C-alpha positions, 0 to 999 in steps of 0.5 A: 429516491435518489441514487448516488453513482460515481463518474469515474474511478475512485482510489483510496490512496488518493482520496479514502472517504467523501462527505456528501451533502444531498438535498431533497426537495419536493414539487409543492407550491411551496417547495419544502426541502431537507438534507442529509449527510452521507459519508462514503469511505473508499475501501482499499484493495491491492492495487499497487506494487510494494515500493523499495525505499531505494531503486538499487541497493549497493552494499559491500561485505569484506571478503573472508567475512564470518557467517551470518554478518548482516549486509544490508537491510531491504526496507520496502512499503506497500501503499495500500493500507492492508498489504504493508503488514504482509510484505515478505522478502526473497532472493529470486536470483544471482545466488546459485551458491547460497552465499545470502539468505534473507529475512522473509519478514524483515528484509535483512540480508546476511552473508551465510 
């Protein structure tokens, strides 16, 4: 029986799958052999933090602007394949008066 083991950590974002060719040879006087193809899929896990398209955003808004004016669209992505569709957005500081709101699904920030 042949056992395939990894010698290092595998990373789905670097190499999502591997094709291996495994040869089996007997110890006969005239050795006989055969081979089999092995497809190994590296399953993705949530091991990467989401990233925004910009490190810092610098939007501006006119004073006395009406409510529900769109200020900015925050764009983020998650390198983990299963996580990008599950991103959510929220304002965590700097909004004590509640002047701004962010759509938790789209990342659009509004003046409220």
